[in-house]
N, C-alpha and C positions, 0 to 999 in steps of 0.2 A: 430469720423471722419475718413476720408480716411487714414490719417497717422497712426491711431491706427490699422486699418485693415491691412495696409501694414506691420506693425510691427508684428502683429499676424501671417500673412501669411508667413513672413520671418522666424518666429519661427517654424511654422509647417514644412516648407521645411527643415530647419536645423535639426529638430527632425527626419524627415524621412530619411534624408541622414545619420544621426548618427546611426540610427537603421540598415540601410543597411550596413554601414561600419563595425559595430560591429559584424554582423553575416557572413560577407563575408570571404571566404578563400583567403588570399592574398599570393603573391609570397614570401614575407619575413616572414610569420608566422612560428612559431615553428612546427605547424602541417604540413605545406607544406614541411618543411625540413625532418620531420619524414616520410612523404609519399615518398620522393625521396630516402631516405636511405633504406626504405623497398623495393622499386622496384629494386634498385641496388643490394641489397643482394639476393632477389629472383632470379634475372637474373643470378647472379654469380653461385648460387646453381643449377639453371636449366641447365646452360651450362656445369657445371661439370658433371651433371647427364645424359644429353641428347645430348650434343654436342654444338659446337660454333655457329651453325645456329639457335639456339633457342633464343627467346627474350621474354621479359615481358613488356607489355604496360598497363598503366592505362587508364580507360575510365570512362564515367559518370561525376559526379560533380567535381571530382578531376582534370579532364583534359579538361572539356568543357567550362571553363570560368565562370560558374555559381555555383561554389562550395560554400558550407557553412561550418562554423566551426564545426558543429555537424554531418557532413556527414562521412560515412565510406569510405574505400578505395576499389575500384573494379579494379581488374587487370586481364589480360588474358595472358596466356603462349601459344606461338605458334612457329612453325618452318617457317622461312621466305621462305623456298623452297617449302613447301607444305601447302598452307594456308587452303585449304578445307580438313577436316577430318571427318570421320563418328563418331557418338556418342560413339560407343564402344572404339574408339581410345582415345577419351577424358577421358573416365573412366579409361582406362589403364594408360594413362599418369599421371593422378591425383593420382592413387593408388601408383605408383612408386615415385611420388613427396612426397606424404604423408609419406612414409617410410623414405625418406631422411630428411624431415623436422623434424621428431621426434628425430633426432640425433643432432639437432642444439640447441643453447642456446636462440637465439632471437625470435624463432617462436614456438608458442604453437598451436597445432592442436585441435581446439575446437570440430569440427564435419566434417565428410565427407558425403556430400549429393550427392551420385553418381547416384541415379536412377531418378533424376529430368530431366526435358526436357533439361536444361542446367546444367550438373553436376558441383558442386563446392566443394572446401574445404573452411571451415570457420576457419580463423586463428586469432591469436592475436600476434602482433609484439611488442616486448619490453614491454610487460605487459600492454600496454595502447591503441594501435591502432588496431581497428577491420578491418580485411581484408577478402574479398571474392576473391578467385582465381578460374578461369575457364581455360579450355584448348581448344585451336583451335576454340574458340568462337569469331570469328573476326567481326561478324556483328555489334556490338556496336561501333567499331572503326570509321566506316563511320559516324554514328550518332553523335559521339563525335566531330569529325572533323568539321562537318557541324555547330553544335552549337558553336564551338570555333570560326569559321569564322564569324558567326553573332555577337558573343560577341566582336570581334575585330573591328567592324564597328564604334561603338560609346559607350561611357560609359553609356548612358541612357538605352541601350539595356540590359546591365548587371544589372544595378540598378533595373529596373522594374522586370527582370527575377528573380533575387535573392529574392526580396521582395515577389513576388507572389509565388515562390516555397516554401519559408519558411512559408508564411501565410497559404497556402493550407495544408501543413503538420501539422501545429499547430491547424488549424481549424478542422482537422480530415477528410478532403476531398481529401487526397492524399495518394497513396499507393495501388498498385495492390492487395496485400494480403488482404487488407481491402475492396476489391471490389470497389475501387475508382480509379480515374485517376492517372496515374503514374506521377512522377516529370517530366519525359520526355514529357508526353502529355501536362502538364501545360506550359512547355517552348515552345512547338509548338503553343499553344494558344496565348502566349505572342507575339511571332514573327509574327503570322498571323494577330493579331490586329494591330501591328505596320506597317505591309505591307499595310493594307487596310485603315488605318486612313489617311485622307487627309492632316492632319497637320504634319504627320511623314513621310509616304511614304518610309518605309524601303525597300531597294532593294531586289529583289528575286535572290538568289544565285542558280546557276545551279547544280543540284545534280550529273550530270555526270562528274563534275570537281573533284569529291572526289574519291580517290582510296580505294581499299579494306583494305589497311594497314593504313588508316587514313590520307593519304596525300591529300593536296589541290593543284590542278594544275591550278586553275583560278587566276585571278587578282582581287585585292581588289577594289570594286567600290567606287567612291566618295560618301560620305553621311554626311550630317550635320543635326542636330536637335536642334531647339531653345526651345522646351518645357522643363519645369523643371520636376523634379521627381513627385511632387504632382499632376500636371496637367496630366502627362502621366499615372499615376496610376489611377486617377479618370476616364480617358478615357478608360482604360482597363476594369475596373469594370462596367462602364456604358455600354460598348459595349456588354459584355457577359451577363449582367443582363437585358438589355433593347432592344438592337438592333439585336444581333445575333439570328437567328431562329434555335434553337437547333434541332428541328425535321426535318429540311430540308437543312440548310446551311452546307457546308463542310469546315472545317478548314484545308486548304492545303497550306503549305508554299512552295510547289513545284509550285503551280499556283499563289498564292499571290493575288487573287482577290475573291470578294464575288460571289460564285457560289452555285447553289442548286444541291442536289443529286437527280438524277432520273435514272432509269435503262437504259435509252437511252443516257445519257450524256457520250460522248466519253471520256471526261476528267477522269471520275471516273468509267469506265465500269468494272474495276476489284475490286472496293472497296466493301467489304462485309457489308451488312446491319446487325446491331445488334439489339437485342430486345428492347433496350432503345432508339433506333433511334438517337444515337449520331454519328456524322461523323467527326472523326479526323484522317486524312490520315497520315500514316507513309511515309515520303518523299522518302524513298528508296524501301520499300516493298509496292508497291502501292495498293495491295489488302488488306493490313493489316489495320484494323480499330482500332485505339488506344482507342476507346471508348467501345470496346466490353467487357471490364472487369467490367464495372459499373453496379451495381444492380439497382440503382434508381438514377435519376437525381435530385430529389426533394431537397436532402440535399445540393448538389453542387450549385443549383440555389439560394437557400436560403442563403448560405454562400456568394455568389457573391453579393447579395443585401446588406448583412451586410457589406461586404468589401467596397462597394461604400459609404455607410453611414459613415463608419469609416473615410475614406479619406476626404469626403466632410466636416465633422465636426472637423477634426483634432484629432479624438480620436484613436490614434494608439493603438491597443490592447496590454495590458500588456505582453501577451505571446511573443510578438515580441521583447521585450526589452532585452538588455544585462545588465550586472552590471555597465557598464559605463554611462548609462542614468538613468534619474529619472523621476518621474511622480508626480508632486507636486500639491496638491489641493490648496496650498497657491497661486500659480499662477492664479488659477481660481478666488480667492478673488481679486487679483490685477486687473484682467480683469473687474470685477464688479466695482471696484473702478474707473477704467478708463471710465466707462459708455459704455462698449462695447455691450450693448443690451443682446441678448441671448448668447453671447460669454462666459459669466461667467460659463456656464455649461460645457465648453470645458476644458479638461485636456490635457496639452501639455507636451511633453518630451523635455528636453533641455540638452545641454552639460553644465556642471557646469562652465567650463572654458570659455564658449562663450555665456553666457547669454546676449542677446542684450539689449541695452539701450532703454528704452521706450521713446515715444514722450515727449519732455520737459526735457529730461535728467535724469529722475528718473530711478533707478535700480529696478529690480524685487524684490518682497518681499521674504525674505529668508524663506525656509521651513525647515523641520527637516534635519539636516546635511548639510544645504546649507548656504554659506556665500557670500553675494553679493560683 
């Protein structure tokens, strides 16, 4: 009956939220404290070495509001008096910093990659935290501030973003070195879907309100969302597997509306076409197409179709789970006992401490290691 369906739906939603909570980087986590300690120590060393006008700022997942527990720390060292510096200056700064860090106890220099487009030092902090540090590379600070502003609008933005980011990584369809969309591109896709969905209508934030140092000079627009996480995720996967026209539509959070790419479109006159015909606009560098790293779209589209089926049927992939959740086939037996039709094929994740009471007051059947 409907009460059984409601119970199952509530269980699915609880399972999804538990998964997102277990993989999210929170302000109070030990990893966040380690991030802060690392940034403070790097800044202290940098100021001793280069002067008091130098600073160290985190960017990416650590600072944009969409961080996950398995993410590394990305930071940039720069001088607040001279933000723009040539590549050779970045290499020179990092060489000097490398020599200084080799004298410290808390930092181990794993590798210096100084000939890359963005030179970096790969470090390990206190024998456990992986850190990439670049110098005078301030471009990501704007991107980070923009994502952080979107994350601040409503918890649903963060929940969908964190789930999709982790899902894409575990599915093997995320990561520029693997010729897949970057985590940044996936978050752009999440925000664009939320802007264009008529049941969400996420506001469009103006890119000119963000400073080169990562500051936001705008005001937070009012926004509420009544959709739950399960419905919003289903909408995301349905949008990109069924509605979005990959070969012609442009995902642009600067515009925030469904628009097609063509050479004459004044909105996208600088956007470069890439060989796979994916159009994901960088909101700050408008000629940059974030889809240009992708070798083939086939794997991404197939993954999106699978993602939709997973959310629709409540089959959260095992790779999304943390050790706090479980995946019990005994619950499937219980659904069959309730007469839930095809629902007995569904495996649900639950929090042990919050197993809901089934219609009629019966508790869920215990599985291995489970005590109702």
